N, C-alpha and C positions, 0 to 999 in steps of 0.2 A: 088176221089174228096173230099177234104175237104168240112166238112158242119159246120157251126156254129150254135149257136144258142143264145138266150138272156138269159141271168142268170136272175134266179127270187131269191130274198131274201126269206130264211124260208125254202127253199126246199133243199133236197139233191142234188147236182151236181153231174152228170155221164158224163164220157166220153167213148166212144167206138173207139176200134180199129179192125178194121176188113177190110181186101183188098176186099173181095168178097162183091159188090154192094149190091145185092140183100139179103143176110144176115147182112150187116152192118144195111141196110133201116128196117129190118124187126126187128133187135134187138133194134132199135131207136124206131121206132113205139110201141114195147111191153112195152118199161120200159117207154116212153115218157106220157103211157097213166094212168101208175102207181101212184095216190094220193100222194104227197110227193118227189116225185122225178121229176128232169128234166136233161134232155140231153143237155147239154151245148157245147159238139163238138163231130165230129165225123170223123173219118178219116181213112187213109189204112193203115200206118206205124207206130209203136212206135217213131220212128225219126218225124215224123211230127208231131205229140203230144207233144212231148218235145219241139219244134220249137214253136208251139202254144202257150204252158205254159210259155215258157221265153218271149213272148211279150205280154202277159196278165198282167190280179190284181188277188190280193187276192179275188175278189167278181166272178171272172169267174173259179178261179181253181175248178177243180173236187175235190170231196171227194174220189170217186171210180173211177178206169178204169176198164173196162171190156176188156180183151185184147185178140187178137189170138196170137198165137205164131209162127206159119209156114206162110209165105208170099210166094206167087208165084211170085212174081215179084218184087223182093228186098230184102232188109236183115232181117233174123228172127229176133226176138225180141231179145235182147241183155240182158244175165240176170245180167251184171253188171249195166246197164241203170235201170232197174228195181229195183235191190237193191239201187239205189240211190233215186229212186221215193219213196221207200216204207219207207227209212231214212228219208225222208222229211217231210213223216206223210201222203203222198196216199196210198189208199188202193187199191189192184189190184186182181181182179177176174179174173181169164183165164178162156176165152170161146175157147175150140179148138177141134179138132179129137184127140189129144194127141197122134199122133204117133211117136214121137221122147221121148222114156222113158228118155234118157239123158237129153235132154232140160227140159223136165217135172221136174226131180231132180233138176237140175239147180235153176229151177225157186223155188222150195220149198226151197232151199237154201238162196234164195235172199230175201225171207219173204213175199211170195204173200199169199192171204189171204185165197182163195178158189179156185178150181177147178170145173168148167161144161164140159161135153162134149156134144159134136155137133149133139149126138144123144138123148141129153137129151131131156124132154119135156120142154114146155116154162114155165110150174108152176115153174119147176125146176130153170131154170132161174131166175125169178123173186125171188123167196125163196132165192137163194145163192147169189143174191145182197143184199136183205135185212140181211142176215146173217152178211156178210161183213161189212155191214155199222153197225151192234149191236156191231162190235168186235168178232166174232166168226168166227170159221172156217168152211168151206164147201168143202167135198171132194166126188165128186160122186163116186157110189158104184163102176162104172168100172175104175175110176182110183184107188181106194182101191184095187181091185184085182189087178191090173197091180203091183202096188205098193209093195202088199205083196210081190211078186216077187218069185224068184227060191229060193227053200228050201235050196239049197246047197250055197245061197250067203252068206259068211262069217260076224261074226259082229264083226264091229271092232270099237275102240275107235276113240273121235274126232281125236287125236292126229294121230293114226296111220292112218286114212282116209286123212288126210291133207297132212301128209307125201309119203302116196302112189301116191295122186295125183299130186303132185309138182314134185316127182320125176318120175313119169310115163309119166308126161308131157316134158319131156326131160332135169331137171332141174338136176344138180352134187348133189352129197352128200352134199360139203360145201355149196351150194347155198340154198338148202334146211334146213340145219341149221340156217343159216341166217334169213330165212323167216320165222321160226317155232320159234327162240331165243332160239335153244337149242345146245348143242354140236354135232359135227359130230357122236360120238360113239353113242350117242343119237337116232340119224336119223338112225344108222345102228341096233339099236336095234329094233326101231317101223318096219321097212322094215322086219327084222328075225321076227317079231311077226305077220306080215302081210303074209308072206310067209308060216308059219305055220297053220295058220289060213287058208288058201286056200287049204292047203296039207289035214286039216283034213275035207276040206268039198268035197275032191274030186276032188280039181281042181290044180294040181301042177303048182307051177308058179318060172321059176330060173332068167328069164332075165328080163331086163328093158321092153325090147319087149313084153314078157309073161304080166308084169304087166300093161302095157299100156291097152293090148287086154282086161283083164279081168276085167279092172278097166271101161272100154267102154260097157262092157256088162253088167255089173251091174248099168250104169247109173250114176256113177260116174264122169263121163267124158262126153266130147262131141268130136265126131271123127273130126277130122280136115277134111278141105274143100277138101284136095287130097283123103282122104280115103272115105268120103263120094260120090266123084264121081267115085270110082271105080268101 
């Protein structure tokens, strides 16, 4: 259920997206009692927040949203939507169990300002909100450990990673070249370097299917709905 609250000038405005009611109400209570913070909206999904913001005014627009990533009844948070919100000036703090490393990596690329795990303390949540509002980054030690990742994960350049993701997602070499603004031969060189780096890491890849599998394993891509259902 959506819950809206009166905006108070002079305070940092906070929105909460969390589909578990008890967790949402507790987060609302925790942040609402902090001097200088006001919870202006809380709801179950990111789509609901976007709709509420579209109908609102600058005086009700939140400065920061505390966002759960995975929704039990509905659509998970969309990295593309999060990226648009970040580009519009909204700061995003993820408060999540962070069970999906690929989704977490996608949110990092989308530009979120911080991550707090649901096993972290309430003091950590409050500290993270203030850090994000002060334009600092906040990453929980649990996530830092996860993101340190597999020691066998190849270190790819930005262009190599983009080429890998686009190609492994199903695009042709020509389509990847257009997306990257480079020649087809350049894309082939990127992918050859990607394969070489995976081989050096002891994870040989040869086919597009191999590349897709390893990109998902490394959190560079989110598995398709069909793959997750298997």
